[in-house]
Structure formats: C-alpha cells, structure tokens
VEXDREN-2710 file (C-alpha; in Angstrom, 1 decimal):
% VEXDREN-2710
k/r/px/py/pz
1/MET/0.0/0.0/0.0
2/GLY/2.5/2.6/-1.1
3/PRO/1.6/6.2/-2.0
4/LEU/0.4/5.4/-5.4
5/ALA/-2.0/2.6/-4.3
6/GLY/-5.3/2.8/-6.5
7/ILE/-3.5/4.3/-9.4
8/THR/-3.3/2.5/-12.5
9/ILE/-0.5/3.1/-15.2
10/LEU/-0.8/1.6/-18.8
11/ASP/2.9/0.9/-19.6
12/LEU/3.5/0.7/-23.3
13/THR/7.3/1.3/-22.8
14/THR/10.2/-1.1/-23.9
15/VAL/13.8/-1.3/-23.5
16/LEU/15.2/0.6/-20.4
17/MET/14.2/4.4/-20.2
18/GLY/10.4/3.7/-19.8
19/PRO/10.4/0.6/-17.9
20/TYR/12.8/2.1/-15.4
21/ALA/10.3/5.0/-14.8
22/THR/7.3/2.6/-14.6
23/GLN/9.0/0.4/-12.1
24/ILE/9.6/3.3/-9.8
25/LEU/5.8/3.9/-9.9
26/ALA/5.1/0.3/-9.4
27/ASP/7.3/0.4/-6.3
28/MET/5.1/3.2/-5.0
29/GLY/2.3/1.0/-5.2
30/ALA/0.8/1.7/-8.6
31/ASN/-1.0/-0.9/-10.6
32/VAL/1.4/-1.0/-13.6
33/ILE/0.1/-2.9/-16.7
34/LYS/3.0/-3.7/-19.0
35/VAL/1.6/-4.0/-22.5
36/GLU/3.9/-6.2/-24.7
37/SER/4.0/-7.1/-28.3
38/PRO/3.9/-10.8/-29.2
39/GLU/7.7/-10.7/-29.5
40/GLY/8.0/-9.2/-26.1
41/ASP/10.2/-6.4/-24.7
42/ILE/13.6/-6.7/-26.3
43/VAL/15.3/-6.3/-23.0
44/ARG/14.1/-9.7/-22.0
45/GLN/16.8/-11.0/-24.4
46/ILE/19.8/-9.1/-22.8
47/GLY/22.2/-10.8/-20.4
48/PRO/22.3/-14.0/-18.9
49/GLY/19.2/-15.7/-17.7
50/ARG/18.0/-19.2/-16.5
51/THR/15.0/-19.2/-19.0
52/PRO/14.6/-17.6/-22.4
53/GLY/13.0/-14.1/-22.1
54/MET/14.0/-13.5/-18.5
55/GLY/17.4/-11.8/-18.7
56/GLY/18.8/-10.3/-15.6
57/MET/18.4/-6.6/-17.0
58/PHE/14.6/-7.3/-17.6
59/LEU/14.3/-8.6/-14.1
60/ASN/15.8/-5.3/-12.7
61/ALA/13.6/-2.9/-14.7
62/ASN/10.2/-4.6/-14.5
63/ARG/9.5/-5.9/-11.0
64/GLY/6.1/-5.4/-9.5
65/LYS/4.3/-5.2/-13.0
66/ARG/1.9/-7.3/-14.8
67/SER/2.2/-8.2/-18.4
68/ILE/-0.3/-8.6/-21.1
69/VAL/0.6/-9.3/-24.9
70/ILE/-1.6/-7.2/-27.2
71/ASP/-1.0/-7.1/-30.8
72/LEU/-1.6/-3.3/-31.4
73/LYS/-1.3/-3.6/-35.2
74/LYS/-4.6/-5.5/-35.2
75/PRO/-7.8/-3.4/-35.0
76/GLU/-9.2/-5.6/-32.3
77/GLY/-5.9/-5.2/-30.2
78/ARG/-6.0/-1.4/-30.6
79/ASP/-9.7/-1.4/-29.3
80/ALA/-8.8/-3.6/-26.4
81/LEU/-6.0/-1.2/-25.5
82/LEU/-8.4/1.7/-25.7
83/ARG/-10.8/0.0/-23.4
84/LEU/-8.1/-0.5/-20.8
85/ALA/-7.0/3.2/-21.4
86/GLY/-10.5/4.1/-20.5
87/GLN/-10.0/3.0/-16.8
88/ALA/-6.3/4.0/-16.4
89/ASN/-4.9/7.1/-14.7
90/ALA/-2.0/7.5/-17.0
91/LEU/-0.6/6.0/-20.2
92/VAL/3.2/5.9/-20.8
93/TYR/4.9/5.0/-24.0
94/ASN/8.4/5.7/-25.3
95/VAL/8.2/5.2/-29.2
96/ARG/8.0/8.3/-31.3
97/PRO/4.6/10.0/-31.4
98/GLN/4.3/9.4/-35.1
99/ALA/4.2/5.6/-34.4
100/MET/1.6/6.1/-31.8
101/ALA/-0.5/8.1/-34.3
102/ARG/-0.1/5.4/-36.9
103/LEU/-1.4/2.8/-34.3
104/GLY/-4.4/4.9/-33.8
105/LEU/-3.3/5.6/-30.1
106/GLY/-2.3/9.2/-30.5
107/TYR/-3.4/11.7/-27.6
108/ASP/-6.7/12.7/-29.2
109/SER/-7.6/9.1/-29.8
110/VAL/-7.0/8.1/-26.1
111/ALA/-8.3/11.2/-24.7
112/ALA/-11.6/10.6/-26.6
113/VAL/-12.1/7.4/-24.4
114/ASN/-10.7/8.9/-21.3
115/PRO/-10.4/12.7/-21.2
116/GLY/-8.8/12.6/-17.7
117/ILE/-5.9/10.5/-18.6
118/VAL/-2.3/11.7/-18.1
119/TYR/-0.7/10.7/-21.5
120/VAL/3.1/10.7/-21.1
121/GLY/5.6/10.2/-24.1
122/VAL/9.1/9.7/-23.3
123/PHE/11.2/9.8/-26.7
124/GLY/14.0/11.6/-28.4
125/TYR/13.2/15.2/-29.3
126/GLY/10.7/17.9/-28.8
127/GLN/8.0/17.9/-31.3
128/SER/8.4/21.5/-32.5
129/GLY/12.1/21.1/-33.8
130/PRO/13.8/19.6/-37.0
131/TYR/14.8/16.5/-35.0
132/ALA/11.1/15.6/-34.2
133/SER/10.8/12.6/-36.2
134/LYS/14.3/11.1/-35.6
135/PRO/15.0/7.9/-33.7
136/ALA/17.0/8.2/-30.5
137/TYR/19.1/5.6/-28.3
138/ASP/21.1/6.3/-25.3
139/ASP/24.4/6.5/-27.2
140/LEU/23.0/9.1/-29.6
141/ILE/21.7/11.2/-26.8
142/GLN/24.9/11.0/-24.8
143/GLY/26.9/12.2/-27.9
144/ALA/24.4/15.1/-28.8
145/SER/24.4/16.3/-25.0
146/THR/28.1/16.6/-25.1
147/ILE/29.2/13.9/-22.8
148/PRO/31.7/12.1/-25.0
149/THR/33.3/15.5/-25.8
150/LEU/33.6/16.1/-22.0
151/ILE/35.1/12.6/-21.5
152/ALA/37.6/13.4/-24.1
153/THR/38.5/16.7/-22.5
154/ALA/38.8/15.0/-19.1
155/GLY/40.9/12.1/-20.6
156/ASP/43.2/11.2/-23.4
157/GLY/41.3/13.1/-26.1
158/THR/39.3/10.1/-27.2
159/PRO/35.5/10.7/-26.9
160/ARG/33.6/7.8/-25.1
161/TYR/30.1/7.0/-23.9
162/VAL/29.6/6.6/-20.1
163/PRO/29.4/2.8/-19.6
164/ILE/25.9/2.9/-18.3
165/THR/22.6/3.7/-19.9
166/MET/22.8/7.1/-18.5
167/ALA/20.5/9.1/-20.6
168/ASP/17.7/6.4/-20.3
169/ARG/18.0/6.5/-16.4
170/VAL/18.2/10.3/-16.0
171/VAL/15.4/10.9/-18.4
172/GLY/13.4/8.0/-17.0
173/LEU/13.7/9.8/-13.5
174/MET/12.6/13.0/-15.2
175/ALA/9.6/11.0/-16.6
176/VAL/8.8/9.9/-13.1
177/ASN/8.5/13.6/-12.0
178/ALA/6.4/14.6/-14.9
179/ILE/4.0/11.6/-14.4
180/LEU/3.6/12.3/-10.8
181/GLY/3.0/16.1/-11.5
182/GLY/0.3/15.2/-14.1
183/LEU/-1.1/12.7/-11.6
184/MET/-1.2/15.3/-8.8
185/HIS/-3.0/17.9/-11.1
186/GLN/-5.5/15.2/-12.3
187/GLN/-6.3/14.1/-8.9
188/ARG/-6.9/17.8/-8.0
189/THR/-9.0/18.7/-11.0
190/GLY/-10.1/15.5/-12.8
191/ILE/-8.4/17.0/-15.9
192/GLY/-5.8/15.1/-17.9
193/GLN/-3.3/16.3/-20.3
194/ARG/-0.5/15.4/-22.8
195/ILE/3.1/15.4/-21.4
196/ASP/6.2/15.1/-23.7
197/VAL/9.6/14.3/-22.0
198/PRO/12.1/14.5/-24.8
199/MET/15.6/12.9/-24.2
200/PHE/17.8/15.5/-26.0
201/GLU/16.3/18.6/-24.3
202/SER/16.3/16.8/-20.8
203/MET/20.0/15.5/-21.1
204/SER/21.1/18.9/-22.4
205/GLU/19.7/20.6/-19.3
206/PHE/21.1/17.9/-17.0
207/VAL/24.8/18.2/-18.5
208/LEU/24.7/22.0/-18.9
209/LEU/23.8/22.7/-15.3
210/ASP/27.4/21.8/-14.5
211/HIS/29.1/22.9/-17.9
212/LEU/27.4/25.8/-19.3
213/GLY/29.6/28.0/-17.1
214/GLY/30.9/31.2/-18.7
215/LEU/28.5/30.5/-21.8
216/THR/25.6/31.5/-19.5
217/TYR/26.5/35.2/-20.1
218/ASP/26.1/37.1/-23.3
219/PRO/28.6/37.8/-24.4
220/PRO/30.4/34.6/-23.0
221/LEU/32.9/34.8/-20.3
222/ASP/34.7/31.6/-21.3
223/HIS/34.2/28.4/-23.4
224/GLY/32.1/26.8/-20.9
225/GLY/33.0/23.7/-18.7
226/TYR/33.4/23.2/-15.1
227/VAL/37.3/22.8/-14.8
228/ARG/37.2/20.6/-11.7
229/LEU/35.1/17.9/-13.3
230/LEU/37.1/18.2/-16.5
231/SER/40.6/17.6/-14.8
232/ARG/42.2/14.6/-16.3
233/TYR/43.5/14.0/-12.8
234/ARG/40.2/13.7/-11.3
235/ARG/40.1/10.1/-10.7
236/PRO/40.4/7.4/-7.9
237/TYR/43.6/7.8/-6.2
238/GLN/46.2/5.0/-6.5
239/THR/47.6/3.9/-3.3
240/SER/50.7/1.6/-2.9
241/ASP/48.5/-1.4/-3.1
242/GLY/45.2/-0.4/-4.9
243/TYR/43.0/2.5/-5.4
244/ILE/40.7/4.7/-3.1
245/CYS/38.0/7.4/-3.8
246/ALA/38.5/10.5/-1.7
247/LEU/37.5/14.1/-2.2
248/ILE/39.3/17.0/-0.3
249/TYR/37.1/19.9/-1.2
250/ASN/36.5/22.8/1.3
251/ASP/39.1/24.7/3.4
252/LYS/38.5/22.7/6.5
253/GLN/39.2/19.4/4.8
254/TRP/42.4/20.7/2.9
255/ARG/43.7/22.0/6.3
256/SER/42.8/18.6/8.0
257/PHE/44.5/16.6/5.2
258/PHE/47.8/18.3/5.2
259/GLU/48.0/18.4/8.9
260/SER/47.0/14.7/9.2
261/ILE/50.0/13.7/6.9
262/GLY/52.5/16.1/8.4
263/ARG/52.8/18.5/5.8
264/PRO/51.1/21.7/6.9
265/GLU/53.4/23.9/4.9
266/PHE/51.4/23.2/1.9
267/LEU/48.7/25.4/3.3
268/ASP/51.1/28.5/3.0
269/GLN/51.1/28.1/-0.8
270/PRO/48.9/30.6/-2.7
271/ARG/47.3/27.8/-4.8
272/PHE/45.6/26.4/-1.5
273/ALA/44.4/29.8/-0.3
274/ASN/40.9/29.3/-1.1
275/HIS/38.3/27.4/-3.3
276/ALA/38.8/29.8/-6.3
277/ALA/42.5/29.5/-6.2
278/ARG/42.3/25.8/-5.9
279/THR/40.0/25.6/-8.9
280/ARG/42.4/27.6/-11.0
281/HIS/45.3/25.2/-10.1
282/ILE/43.1/22.0/-10.0
283/ASP/45.3/19.9/-12.4
284/GLU/48.6/20.4/-10.6
285/ILE/46.9/20.0/-7.2
286/TYR/45.4/16.7/-8.1
287/GLN/48.7/15.6/-9.6
288/GLU/50.5/16.6/-6.3
289/VAL/48.0/14.7/-4.1
290/GLY/48.1/11.8/-6.4
291/ARG/51.8/11.4/-5.7
292/ILE/51.2/11.7/-2.1
293/PHE/48.6/8.8/-2.1
294/LEU/51.1/6.4/-3.5
295/GLU/53.0/6.6/-0.2
296/ARG/50.4/4.6/1.9
297/THR/48.2/1.5/1.4
298/THR/44.5/1.6/0.8
299/ALA/43.7/0.6/4.4
300/GLU/46.1/3.1/5.8
301/TRP/44.6/6.1/3.8
302/ARG/41.0/5.0/4.7
303/GLU/41.8/5.1/8.3
304/LEU/43.7/8.4/8.1
305/LEU/41.1/10.0/6.1
306/GLU/38.0/8.9/8.3
307/ARG/39.9/10.2/11.4
308/ALA/40.5/13.5/9.6
309/ASP/36.7/13.7/8.7
310/ILE/37.5/13.8/4.9
311/PRO/35.0/12.1/2.7
312/VAL/36.3/8.7/1.4
313/MET/34.8/5.6/0.0
314/PRO/36.1/2.3/-1.4
315/MET/36.4/1.9/-5.2
316/HIS/34.1/-1.1/-5.7
317/THR/33.8/-3.7/-8.4
318/LEU/30.5/-5.2/-9.6
319/GLU/31.3/-8.1/-7.3
320/THR/32.6/-6.4/-4.1
321/ILE/29.8/-3.9/-4.0
322/LEU/27.5/-6.9/-3.3
323/GLU/29.4/-7.3/0.0
324/ASP/29.4/-3.5/0.9
325/PRO/28.8/-3.4/4.8
326/HIS/26.6/-0.4/4.5
327/LEU/24.4/-1.8/1.8
328/ASN/24.0/-5.1/3.6
329/ALA/23.2/-3.3/6.9
330/VAL/20.4/-1.2/5.3
331/GLY/19.0/-4.3/3.5
332/PHE/19.8/-3.0/0.1
333/PHE/20.0/-6.3/-1.5
334/LYS/17.5/-9.1/-0.8
335/THR/17.1/-12.4/-2.2
336/MET/13.8/-13.8/-3.4
337/GLU/12.1/-16.9/-5.2
338/HIS/11.2/-16.0/-8.6
339/PRO/8.4/-18.4/-9.8
340/VAL/10.3/-19.0/-13.1
341/GLU/14.0/-18.0/-12.3
342/GLY/14.4/-19.4/-8.8
343/ARG/16.4/-17.6/-6.4
344/ILE/17.5/-14.1/-7.4
345/ARG/19.0/-11.0/-5.9
346/GLN/16.8/-8.0/-5.9
347/MET/17.5/-4.2/-4.9
348/GLN/15.3/-2.5/-2.7
349/VAL/13.8/1.0/-3.0
350/PRO/16.6/3.3/-1.8
351/SER/14.4/6.0/-0.1
352/THR/12.8/5.7/3.2
353/TRP/9.3/6.8/4.2
354/SER/7.7/7.3/7.5
355/LYS/4.2/6.4/6.5
356/THR/3.7/5.0/3.0
357/GLN/7.1/3.3/2.4
358/PRO/7.5/2.0/-1.3
359/GLN/8.4/-1.5/-1.6
360/ALA/10.1/-3.6/-4.5
361/GLY/7.0/-5.3/-5.9
362/GLY/6.5/-8.7/-7.0
363/PRO/8.8/-10.6/-9.4
364/ALA/9.2/-9.2/-13.1
365/PRO/6.5/-10.9/-15.2
366/THR/6.8/-13.7/-17.8
367/LEU/5.5/-12.6/-21.2
368/GLY/1.8/-12.1/-21.1
369/GLU/1.5/-13.9/-17.7
370/HIS/-1.5/-11.8/-16.5
371/GLY/-3.3/-11.1/-19.7
372/ARG/-6.5/-12.9/-18.8
373/ASP/-6.9/-11.2/-15.3
374/ILE/-6.2/-7.8/-16.6
375/LEU/-8.9/-8.2/-19.3
376/SER/-11.2/-9.7/-16.8
377/GLU/-10.7/-6.9/-14.4
378/ALA/-11.3/-4.3/-17.1
379/GLY/-14.8/-5.9/-17.6
380/PHE/-14.1/-8.2/-20.7
381/SER/-16.3/-11.1/-20.5
382/THR/-15.1/-14.7/-20.9
383/GLU/-16.4/-14.7/-24.5
384/GLU/-14.7/-11.5/-25.4
385/ILE/-11.4/-12.7/-24.1
386/GLU/-11.6/-15.9/-26.1
387/GLN/-12.4/-14.1/-29.2
388/LEU/-9.5/-11.9/-28.8
389/ALA/-7.3/-14.8/-28.4
390/GLN/-8.7/-16.5/-31.6
391/GLN/-8.2/-13.3/-33.5
392/LYS/-4.6/-13.2/-32.1
393/ALA/-5.2/-9.6/-31.0
394/VAL/-4.3/-10.8/-27.5
395/HIS/-2.0/-13.7/-26.8
396/LEU/-2.8/-15.6/-23.5
397/THR/-0.5/-18.0/-21.7
398/ALA/-3.2/-19.8/-19.9
END
C-alpha cells in the first residue's frame, strides 16, 4: 500500500528508459500494466538468464508489473487497448509520437475515451524542432548532449560514452517527475493532459547545469566547462596497493588533510588559499595529491581520512559492491524466489518513508503472464477474451 495505491498506469514502454520509470511507479504501489508485443520487450533477451526471455536486466527494470500481450497492429488489439485506457490514470509510451498516431493511439484518440488520462511520451526530441521524427537511443543522446566530448577533454582526447545507459536512466527519472506532477493535477482537478519528455532537451539541461559555465553570459566569459570536473587527474587515487576514492574539497578538509599527513607547509602556498585558487590550479593540485597517495596503503589511507573527517569511499567492483557492509546493513540487496527463475537478488527502494514506504514489488512478469486477469478486471467477458485470443489480438499464456 504505497503512496500510489489505487493508481493504474498503462505501460506501453520497452527497453530501459520507460520501464525504469514505470518500475519506480510500481514500487510506489501503482498498478502497472505492461503491454507487450507478441515478441515481448527486447530487453528480455539481454544478459544471462536461466530461461529464455527472462534476462537479468529485464528482471531489474520490470519488477512489480503485470504483463499482457496485445498486438496493437490489429484493430481488435487497438480497441482492447483503448478499453484498458478508459480505466487508467496514466498511459506511458516511449516510441515516437508518429508511431503512436499510426497505431491510432495518439493523444486525441486516447483522450476521446478518457479525457482525464495523463498521457506521457518519453522519446528522443521535442516535437516543434527539426529532429522531431528522428529515432533516439542512449548512445546518440549522450553524444548530442556533449558527454563524449567532456570525457575526451577530461581524458586522453578520445570521446567515449559513459558505460551505463545514463540518458535512459536520467530521463526516466525526469519522466517519473512529470508523471507524478500530471497525476497530482489530475487528482485535484479531474483534468488530464499530454506530457512530452524529450531525451535530448532533458539531457542537455542535465549536463549543462554543470558545464554551461561562462557561456551562461552574453557575451560569453569563457568556453564553458567546470574545470574541476574536467581535470584529467580527477579520478580515484592510486595507493601503494590499490585505489581509493577521496574528495578533499573545502578549506577545513584541506587543512585537515595536510595536518594529518604532517605537511602543513602546503597550506602556505597561494594555490591552496581558497576554493577559487584551488580551482584555477586543479590539475597540478590533483597531480601533487596523487603522488602523495602512493605513499600509503588503501587501508592506511582510509583510516587516516576517516579520522580527519575527509570524505572517502572504497572503489568497488561489480562483485565487491555486493558485500558492502553499509548496503548489507540497510538491507539494500535481498534474495527472493522468482516463480520461473528461482533464487534471484533484488535491489530495494533506496528512499525511506515514515508512512507510505514504497516496496520492491513482486517479481518481473513472464511474457503475457497476467493477460487474462487484466482483461477480466477491465470488464471483458470470458467470451470476449476468448474471441480476442482467437483473433490473435491478445496472446494468452493460460
């Protein structure tokens, strides 16, 4: 019984951006109905899995949802979807709006059966610009929003993508904000609306909040970019036996650092005078500190920095993070029995609520697992359900 209990979300999204957003809504207690094509969400095929169509990435982006298979290219499938939309609070999709219109599921068509619906599109580009009909993927949006250029500047000059689906996740979170805002307005007024959440514009804002810099001004004061983040020496510090992540940031921390290592004379250098001075000399400062970190072991540095109240964390691998004592203490990872996949590890909702705590929902669904129940709950008779199955407009697993 999370904060969204009683809210029904019709989820037409696939891959990662949309499913990540709707999983968060499911964790908050929403009834999320995942509408899949007969082939299923392509992410079902990504990564290792014990059974076909149940890859690890799918399990981690679709928990707590119910799946129904509808062939939206068939008129009967479209009509069935519109009947479901008539009872939903929100519909979320992440194909191009032009594709929704071709299916007869554009905003006007859906609003005709449910004027109060919150109709949310999460796709590549705003619809008033020349990129409106272009396809978009995480790699493309990372590149267009300057991320590979920033990585090249901070590294060896080679542009690279961040090795996570960063644009999908960030814009997915922005979509959650938009959906919740639309639902709040709907609950207050009964009025629905169309909301577009474009990836390019959303990620451009996300990146440029850090890096617009002097380009904020007209005329510009510089070429943009936050120099500390772009320093090629901003990276985990190598120790005598490994690596450690530390950030010596404010005046107090720098004072504590040099006093703790017995080198207070560094504080007399003009480059350490204040934050502005350190920013101007950030490359040479990071180089100098990097040489100092080579003098002790990771364990010695962690003890020293924690004693000096300087922020420090281990540099985890994908395997060691599973044993992190803090994550284990707060119960971040839990194991559960999936009805098909057996024992799996599941991440918990990271936020804590005093009254309506969201919970990681039930297991990610098998393809079309809940089709019959979803249709029955929406008022379809047994005869109508069987007819849709015979027409192959809906694929039922049982």
